[in-house]
C-alpha positions, -999 to +999 in steps of 0.1 A: +484-141+535+455-120+524+468-088+541+474-061+514+500-054+503+511-091+505+543-095+525+574-103+505+582-137+519+612-145+497+628-110+498+627-109+536+637-145+544+672-136+555+657-112+581+629-135+593+647-169+595+640-201+577+603-208+582+569-192+576+535-203+587+511-192+560+476-184+573+447-192+567+430-219+546+392-217+551+361-226+532+355-204+501+319-196+508+313-206+545+287-232+536+305-254+511+336-275+510+363-256+489+397-248+502+406-211+498+430-185+511+409-164+534+379-168+510+398-148+484+418-173+464+412-210+456+441-233+449+439-230+411+445-193+414+483-200+420+482-173+446+512-181+468+530-205+445+558-181+436+564-172+473+566-208+484+590-217+456+612-187+464+614-195+501+623-231+494+649-221+468+665-199+494+668-228+519+636-222+539+602-239+540+566-232+548+538-245+570+502-240+559+476-233+586+439-241+584+413-222+604+420-190+623+397-165+640+378-153+610+357-171+583+347-208+584+371-237+587+366-266+563+358-290+591+327-269+599+314-267+564+324-300+547+296-325+550+316-356+554+350-368+566+358-380+531+350-347+515+370-329+542+400-351+539+400-345+501+403-308+506+431-312+531+448-336+507+445-311+478+463-285+499+491-308+510+496-322+475+494-288+458+521-272+480+541-304+487+539-298+524+558-315+552+538-299+580+504-285+584+487-266+612+452-264+625+443-231+642+411-239+661+395-211+680+363-193+685+331-213+678+351-240+661+369-249+694+336-257+711+320-276+682+323-314+689+310-324+655+336-305+635+363-315+660+355-352+654+353-347+616+385-328+615+405-353+636+392-383+616+402-365+583+436-357+597+442-393+607+432-404+571+455-376+557+485-388+577+478-424+565+479-411+529+510-390+535+534-409+558+556-385+578+532-355+575+536-335+606+505-320+622+503-292+647+474-277+666+473-240+674+450-234+704+438-207+727+455-206+761+456-189+794+487-186+816+474-216+835+470-238+804+447-248+776+410-243+780+388-274+786+378-272+749+415-274+739+421-304+762+390-321+747+402-315+712+437-329+718+422-359+736+399-366+707+428-363+682+448-389+702+417-412+703+412-408+665+449-418+658+463-384+649+501-383+654+505-348+669+539-331+664+532-300+683+506-282+704+511-245+698+496-221+723+485-186+714+501-167+743+480-136+737+447-118+744+441-133+779+415-107+785+429-083+810+459-062+820+491-082+820+525-067+830+545-099+825+536-111+790+569-130+786+567-148+818+530-157+812+539-171+778+564-193+796+538-202+822+512-210+795+537-234+778+546-251+810+510-255+820+501-269+786+530-294+790+516-306+823+482-311+806+498-330+777+517-352+801+484-365+815+472-373+779+505-390+770+515-410+801+541-430+782+561-399+770+590-385+789+592-350+801+616-341+773+593-356+747+564-336+760+583-304+761+595-309+726+558-309+716+552-274+730+550-244+707+545-209+720+532-181+698+527-146+713+513-116+695+542-091+693+537-056+705+502-044+713+477-073+715+441-070+706+436-065+743+455-032+744+465-035+781+486-066+770+519-056+754+545-082+744+578-063+743+613-070+731+624-079+766+595-105+768+607-120+736+642-124+750+629-140+782+608-164+762+636-173+739+660-180+768+635-204+784+626-221+752+662-228+743+674-241+777+646-241+803+657-230+838+637-210+864+612-236+872+582-251+855+574-284+839+600-278+811+627-263+832+652-290+821+641-291+785+627-258+772+601-257+744+602-272+709+589-243+688+586-205+689+566-184+665+548-150+666+519-132+651+526-118+627+555-111+604+539-080+589+537-065+624+575-068+630+583-031+626+575+002+644+543+020+635+543+054+618+536+085+637+501+086+652+498+048+654+524+041+681+508+026+712+479+010+692+471-024+678+476-025+640+479-052+614+511-039+599+532-027+629+537-036+665+528-004+682+561-002+702+595+013+695+616-012+675+638-017+644+624-036+615+625-074+621+638-070+656+614-096+670+625-120+642+661-115+651+653-127+686+629-156+678+650-171+650+677-179+675+657-209+685+673-226+655+709-215+663 
């Protein structure tokens, strides 16, 4: 959301699909307890209000994500569960949200105190907003969530959080990868197997419906990892109907997304084959990844 120039969410909705995840809400100063968009705008600044209204008027909707790789998530800086819940509640109320996401990575993923505080606050938040859907976006390898991710989900369950979706970041594995589409599928299936152990009463179909997969389109931060259009097609096919083996072979996955919409276009001359914030680095037409991924809703 704080990339400049700001992406035109309303004007491009027909190309993108029906839904955006807006990232990221973090603490304003890094050592306080004030919700902000990337430290730049607080809620009273009315920063994305027009975009949200325009998307909804056009028949779409938004999810707001807390956390991310940069800055300090509120659970790390707010001093109490009550203060943290109040900040989460302010965001939900301000934007009339039906779903929120918690992108927990980096140091935050290995911080038991903030994990416990966050999960307690989310449980309180859901009690105050019945029906509010909560998703967790977590680092993953092709063989599943890290132990930190498993511990986070386990703690959320223990704290009474009703989790709609565990969304895996199928990107930046750390080495050369020539099968990014298949490894995104592998990561989703491995995570489903892990969730099945945490939810023994849920059916395979219910578990698979909880799986979200979010690759980084084009050139990843690890430049030897490139998620291409063919990888998107492969992931879409599996997500929609399964097949080809794996835990969710008879169900597919519940959610697809990608990072990020501003990157869904070819780079200008001189930037092809590189990792950029505003283009994918590969040869493509504008919104070509969006045209593939939005078929999950068709």
